[in-house]
C-alpha positions as CSV (number, residue, x, y, z in Angstrom):
1,X,38.9,-8.0,15.5
2,X,41.6,-5.6,14.5
3,X,43.2,-3.0,16.4
4,X,44.3,-1.0,14.0
5,X,42.4,2.5,14.1
6,X,42.9,2.8,10.2
7,X,41.6,-0.6,9.0
8,X,40.8,-0.6,5.5
9,X,38.2,-2.6,4.0
10,X,39.8,-5.5,2.1
11,X,37.7,-6.2,-1.3
12,X,35.2,-3.4,-0.9
13,X,36.4,-0.4,-3.6
14,X,34.2,2.9,-3.9
15,X,34.5,5.3,-6.4
16,X,32.6,8.5,-7.1
17,X,30.1,8.6,-9.7
18,X,31.2,9.9,-13.0
19,X,30.0,13.7,-13.9
20,X,27.5,12.7,-15.9
21,X,25.3,10.1,-13.2
22,X,22.4,11.9,-12.1
23,X,22.7,13.7,-8.8
24,X,21.0,10.9,-6.9
25,X,23.9,8.5,-7.5
26,X,26.1,8.7,-4.5
27,X,28.9,6.0,-5.1
28,X,29.9,3.3,-7.2
29,X,30.9,0.0,-4.7
30,X,32.7,-3.0,-6.6
31,X,33.1,-6.3,-4.4
32,X,35.5,-8.6,-4.0
33,X,33.7,-11.6,-2.8
34,X,36.5,-13.8,-1.4
35,X,38.3,-10.8,0.3
36,X,35.4,-8.8,1.6
37,X,33.9,-12.3,2.7
38,X,37.2,-13.2,4.7
39,X,37.4,-9.6,6.1
40,X,34.0,-9.8,6.9
41,X,34.3,-12.7,9.1
42,X,37.9,-11.6,10.7
43,X,36.4,-8.1,11.7
44,X,32.9,-8.9,13.1
45,X,31.8,-8.0,16.7
46,X,30.5,-10.0,19.1
47,X,27.2,-9.8,18.0
48,X,28.2,-10.7,14.5
49,X,28.0,-7.6,13.0
50,X,30.7,-5.4,11.2
51,X,30.5,-1.4,11.1
52,X,32.1,0.6,8.3
53,X,32.1,4.2,7.7
54,X,32.2,5.6,4.2
55,X,34.6,8.3,3.9
56,X,36.0,11.0,1.6
57,X,39.7,12.0,1.8
58,X,41.1,15.2,1.5
59,X,42.3,14.3,-1.9
60,X,38.6,13.7,-2.6
61,X,38.3,10.1,-3.5
62,X,36.0,7.6,-1.3
63,X,37.2,4.9,0.7
64,X,35.4,2.5,3.4
65,X,37.1,2.4,6.7
66,X,36.3,-0.2,10.0
67,X,34.1,1.4,12.6
68,X,35.7,0.3,15.9
69,X,33.6,2.5,17.9
70,X,32.5,1.0,21.3
71,X,30.6,2.5,24.0
72,X,32.1,2.9,27.3
73,X,31.2,0.6,29.9
74,X,28.8,2.2,32.5
75,X,30.3,2.1,36.1
76,X,28.5,0.1,38.9
77,X,28.1,2.4,41.9
78,X,28.7,0.6,45.0
């Protein structure tokens, strides 16, 4: 798994829908199957999942980023 805190999802492209799209249309997503498949395999966690955040940039463009959050390990009382 990547240690880069800003890992963009390779092979996944997210765009806002056109202004003529209905209000319930949230995003348009395109997938490059080969790139995304390789990226998913390389970034899966120990349970086989990849968590992705869909974000809105300051410029108003949508993008997908790897979510690398992990819960803190509970300390055992001795």
